[in-house]
C-alpha positions as CSV (number, residue, x, y, z in Angstrom):
1,M,24.2,3.3,-14.0
2,A,21.7,5.9,-12.8
3,A,18.9,3.9,-14.4
4,I,19.9,0.8,-12.5
5,S,19.9,2.7,-9.3
6,F,16.3,3.9,-9.8
7,L,15.2,0.4,-10.9
8,K,16.8,-1.1,-7.8
9,S,15.2,1.5,-5.6
10,G,11.8,0.9,-7.1
11,F,12.1,-2.9,-6.8
12,D,13.2,-2.6,-3.1
13,R,10.3,-0.3,-2.3
14,A,7.9,-2.7,-4.0
15,S,9.4,-5.8,-2.3
16,Q,9.1,-4.1,1.2
17,K,5.4,-3.4,0.4
18,F,4.5,-6.6,-1.3
19,K,1.4,-7.0,0.9
20,L,-0.2,-4.3,-1.3
21,S,-0.1,-6.7,-4.2
22,M,-1.8,-9.3,-2.0
23,Y,-4.5,-6.9,-1.1
24,L,-5.1,-6.0,-4.7
25,W,-5.1,-9.7,-5.7
26,L,-7.7,-10.5,-3.0
27,I,-10.0,-7.7,-4.0
28,I,-9.7,-8.6,-7.7
29,M,-10.5,-12.3,-7.0
30,V,-13.6,-11.4,-4.9
31,V,-14.9,-9.0,-7.5
32,S,-14.2,-11.5,-10.3
33,L,-16.1,-14.2,-8.5
34,I,-19.1,-11.8,-7.9
35,V,-19.2,-11.0,-11.6
36,L,-18.4,-14.4,-13.1
37,L,-20.5,-16.8,-10.9
38,P,-23.9,-15.5,-12.1
39,V,-22.8,-15.4,-15.7
40,N,-21.3,-18.9,-15.4
41,F,-24.6,-20.2,-13.9
42,Q,-26.5,-18.6,-16.8
43,L,-24.1,-20.2,-19.4
44,T,-24.2,-23.6,-17.7
45,T,-28.0,-23.5,-17.6
46,A,-28.4,-22.5,-21.2
47,L,-25.5,-24.5,-22.8
48,G,-25.0,-27.4,-20.4
49,H,-26.9,-29.7,-22.7
50,L,-24.6,-29.1,-25.6
51,S,-21.8,-31.5,-26.5
52,W,-18.7,-30.6,-28.6
53,P,-17.9,-32.9,-31.6
54,E,-14.7,-34.8,-31.3
55,N,-13.5,-33.7,-34.7
56,S,-15.1,-30.3,-35.2
57,L,-14.8,-28.7,-38.6
58,M,-14.6,-25.3,-37.0
59,P,-12.2,-23.9,-34.4
60,F,-13.5,-23.7,-30.8
61,E,-13.9,-19.9,-31.0
62,L,-16.0,-20.1,-34.1
63,N,-18.3,-22.7,-32.4
64,L,-18.8,-20.3,-29.6
65,V,-19.6,-17.5,-32.0
66,E,-22.2,-19.6,-33.7
67,I,-23.8,-20.5,-30.4
68,F,-24.0,-16.9,-29.3
69,L,-25.4,-15.8,-32.7
70,T,-28.2,-18.4,-32.5
71,N,-28.8,-17.5,-28.8
72,Q,-28.6,-13.7,-28.9
73,N,-30.7,-13.4,-25.7
74,L,-28.4,-15.7,-23.8
75,L,-27.1,-13.0,-21.4
76,A,-30.0,-10.5,-21.8
77,T,-31.0,-11.0,-18.1
78,Y,-27.5,-10.1,-17.0
79,F,-26.9,-7.2,-19.4
80,I,-27.8,-4.5,-16.9
81,F,-25.8,-6.4,-14.2
82,L,-22.7,-6.5,-16.5
83,L,-23.1,-2.9,-17.4
84,V,-23.3,-1.8,-13.8
85,T,-20.4,-4.1,-13.0
86,I,-18.2,-2.5,-15.7
87,L,-18.9,1.0,-14.3
88,L,-18.3,-0.1,-10.7
89,S,-15.1,-1.7,-11.8
90,A,-13.9,1.6,-13.3
91,V,-14.7,3.4,-10.0
92,L,-13.1,0.6,-8.0
93,S,-9.9,0.9,-10.1
94,V,-9.6,4.6,-9.1
95,F,-10.1,3.7,-5.5
96,L,-7.5,0.9,-5.6
97,S,-5.0,3.3,-7.4
98,G,-5.5,5.8,-4.5
99,G,-4.7,3.1,-2.0
100,L,-1.7,1.8,-3.9
101,F,-0.1,5.3,-4.5
102,G,-0.9,6.4,-1.0
103,Q,0.7,3.4,0.6
104,M,3.6,3.2,-1.8
105,I,4.6,6.8,-1.4
106,N,3.8,7.9,2.1
107,P,6.7,6.7,4.3
108,G,4.9,7.1,7.6
109,N,1.9,4.8,7.0
110,R,2.3,1.2,8.1
111,I,1.3,-1.2,5.4
112,S,-2.0,-2.8,6.5
113,F,-5.4,-3.5,4.9
114,P,-7.2,-0.7,6.9
115,N,-4.6,1.8,6.0
116,F,-4.8,0.7,2.3
117,L,-8.5,1.3,2.3
118,A,-8.1,4.6,4.2
119,A,-5.7,5.8,1.5
120,G,-8.1,4.8,-1.2
121,C,-10.8,6.9,0.4
122,R,-8.5,9.8,1.0
123,Y,-7.4,10.1,-2.6
124,F,-10.4,8.8,-4.4
125,G,-12.0,12.2,-5.3
126,R,-8.7,13.8,-6.5
127,F,-7.7,10.6,-8.4
128,L,-11.1,10.4,-10.1
129,L,-10.8,14.1,-11.2
130,S,-7.3,13.5,-12.4
131,L,-8.6,10.7,-14.6
132,I,-11.4,12.8,-16.0
133,L,-8.9,15.6,-16.8
134,F,-6.7,12.9,-18.5
135,I,-9.4,12.1,-21.1
136,P,-8.2,14.8,-23.6
137,F,-4.7,13.3,-23.4
138,L,-6.3,9.9,-24.2
139,A,-7.9,11.5,-27.3
140,V,-4.5,12.9,-28.3
141,F,-2.9,9.5,-27.7
142,F,-5.4,7.7,-30.0
143,L,-5.1,10.4,-32.6
144,I,-1.3,10.1,-32.7
145,F,-1.4,6.3,-32.7
146,K,-3.9,6.4,-35.6
147,L,-1.8,8.7,-37.6
148,L,1.5,6.8,-37.0
149,S,-0.1,3.4,-37.6
150,A,-1.9,4.6,-40.8
151,P,1.1,3.6,-43.1
152,L,1.2,0.2,-41.5
153,N,-2.5,-0.3,-42.1
154,F,-2.2,0.9,-45.7
155,W,0.8,-1.5,-46.2
156,S,-1.1,-4.5,-44.8
157,A,-4.2,-3.6,-46.8
158,Q,-2.2,-3.7,-50.1
159,A,-0.4,-7.0,-49.2
160,V,-0.8,-10.0,-51.3
161,S,0.5,-12.4,-48.7
162,D,0.2,-13.0,-45.0
163,W,3.6,-11.9,-43.9
164,P,3.1,-8.1,-44.4
165,V,-0.2,-8.3,-42.5
166,I,1.5,-10.2,-39.6
167,L,4.5,-7.9,-39.6
168,A,2.3,-4.8,-39.7
169,G,0.3,-6.1,-36.7
170,W,3.5,-6.7,-34.7
171,L,4.8,-3.3,-35.6
172,S,1.5,-1.7,-34.5
173,L,1.8,-3.5,-31.1
174,V,5.4,-2.2,-30.8
175,L,4.2,1.3,-31.6
176,L,1.5,1.1,-29.0
177,A,3.9,-0.2,-26.4
178,L,6.2,2.7,-27.0
179,L,3.6,5.4,-27.3
180,W,1.3,4.5,-24.3
181,P,4.0,4.9,-21.6
182,A,4.7,8.4,-22.9
183,F,1.2,9.4,-21.9
184,K,0.7,7.2,-18.9
185,V,3.7,8.7,-17.2
186,I,1.9,12.0,-17.2
187,L,-1.0,10.6,-15.1
188,D,1.3,8.7,-12.8
189,L,3.4,11.8,-12.1
190,V,0.2,13.9,-11.4
191,R,-0.8,11.4,-8.8
192,I,2.7,11.3,-7.3
193,F,2.5,15.0,-6.8
194,M,-1.0,14.8,-5.2
195,V,0.3,12.2,-2.7
196,A,3.8,13.4,-2.1
197,E,3.3,17.2,-1.9
198,P,0.2,17.1,-1.5
199,K,-1.4,19.3,-4.1
200,K,-4.8,19.9,-5.7
201,V,-5.4,18.3,-9.1
202,T,-4.9,21.3,-11.4
203,A,-1.8,22.3,-9.4
204,S,-0.5,18.7,-9.7
205,Y,-0.9,18.8,-13.5
206,A,0.9,22.1,-13.7
207,S,3.8,20.8,-11.6
208,A,3.9,17.6,-13.6
209,F,4.3,19.4,-16.9
210,K,6.9,21.6,-15.4
211,F,8.8,18.6,-14.2
212,L,8.4,16.7,-17.5
213,R,9.8,19.7,-19.5
214,H,13.2,18.6,-18.0
215,H,12.8,14.9,-17.3
216,F,10.3,13.5,-19.7
217,F,12.7,11.3,-21.7
218,Q,14.3,9.9,-18.6
219,L,11.0,8.9,-17.0
220,W,9.8,7.5,-20.3
221,G,12.9,5.5,-20.6
222,L,12.6,4.1,-17.1
223,Y,8.9,3.2,-17.8
224,L,10.0,1.4,-21.0
225,L,12.7,-0.6,-19.1
226,V,10.2,-1.8,-16.6
227,T,7.8,-2.7,-19.5
228,L,10.5,-4.6,-21.3
229,A,11.2,-6.6,-18.1
230,V,7.5,-7.4,-17.8
231,V,7.4,-8.5,-21.5
232,V,10.4,-10.8,-21.0
233,V,8.9,-12.5,-17.9
234,S,5.5,-12.7,-19.6
235,A,7.1,-14.5,-22.6
236,I,8.8,-17.0,-20.3
237,W,5.6,-17.6,-18.4
238,L,3.7,-18.2,-21.6
239,A,6.3,-20.6,-22.8
240,I,6.0,-22.6,-19.6
241,C,2.2,-22.6,-19.8
242,R,2.3,-23.9,-23.4
243,L,4.2,-27.0,-22.1
244,L,1.4,-28.0,-19.9
245,S,-1.8,-29.7,-21.0
246,P,-5.1,-28.7,-19.4
247,A,-6.5,-32.1,-20.2
248,Q,-4.5,-33.6,-17.2
249,P,-5.6,-32.7,-13.7
250,G,-2.1,-32.1,-12.4
251,S,-1.3,-29.8,-15.4
252,L,-4.6,-28.0,-15.0
253,F,-3.9,-27.3,-11.3
254,A,-0.4,-26.1,-12.3
255,L,-1.9,-23.8,-14.9
256,I,-4.3,-22.3,-12.4
257,L,-1.4,-21.7,-9.9
258,L,0.7,-20.2,-12.7
259,G,-2.2,-17.9,-13.8
260,Q,-2.6,-16.6,-10.3
261,A,1.1,-16.2,-9.9
262,F,1.2,-14.1,-13.1
263,V,-1.6,-11.9,-11.8
264,L,0.5,-11.3,-8.7
265,F,3.5,-10.6,-10.8
266,R,1.7,-8.0,-12.8
267,L,0.5,-6.3,-9.7
268,L,4.0,-6.3,-8.2
269,A,5.3,-4.9,-11.5
270,R,2.9,-2.0,-11.1
271,Q,4.3,-1.4,-7.7
272,V,7.9,-1.5,-9.0
273,L,6.9,1.0,-11.7
274,I,5.4,3.4,-9.1
275,G,8.5,2.9,-6.9
276,V,10.8,3.7,-9.9
277,E,8.9,6.8,-10.8
278,Y,8.8,8.1,-7.2
279,S,12.5,7.3,-6.7
280,Y,13.3,9.5,-9.8
281,F,10.9,12.2,-8.7
282,S,12.2,12.4,-5.2
283,T,15.8,13.0,-6.4
284,R,14.8,15.5,-9.1
285,K,11.8,17.4,-7.6
286,D,13.9,20.5,-6.8
287,I,13.4,21.6,-10.4
288,V,9.7,22.2,-9.7
289,N,10.2,23.7,-6.2
290,G,13.1,25.8,-7.3
């Protein structure tokens, strides 16, 4: 019952601040267009004369691979552009996280685009440093995942049929889905401390670990519940999309709308998760201050 209360509180907080998902969606759309339009122009110029055979002997993906192997300089002029874009996207994600956490947690701030940008500026430096300090935890995460998935990899390598390979792949995905939240909750909690208290980065890490000594499994479980809900909705969305054919204009338009709706849903799910984590933190934070 307590878990349901935290989930409801997180959903209510996210629903009240749904405009944040709209801000994030708008920024993602603009950045995506800036990145994709030049690349699309280059591909259209270089490949626009090609025609696909009606009954190709190879899958569509292998045809693309063949084209890029024979035209290895296809995107050479945009390589630096793409590299810079990736780096700027990483920096932008930190900025957007600052705006999201700042507006989700601070009760006094009115939800508006200027306030969202102001929160991103306010917390950018500390959020970036918290991400840098999280890199060793990422290394530990990959090491643990590698060790735990090693028996599955060995099993699939020794298989004489397809089923063990497929099953090992699915089990590896399940292992990843269980293990990643156990680490991600650390970074989320550090950022909650930085916004709610507020504290410096190293002090936030110390407080987060003190808090997690008593509440790690509860927070991990709440994270997994939200993740499970996202997986279920994603499966339903995928099933609906598979019923539509992109060959028909009406279905193609519906697929585009469904795709954008799914992006909004994932952004809202992130808001719900932050709301759930903060709801649990706000009712249990006395363990740190005590």
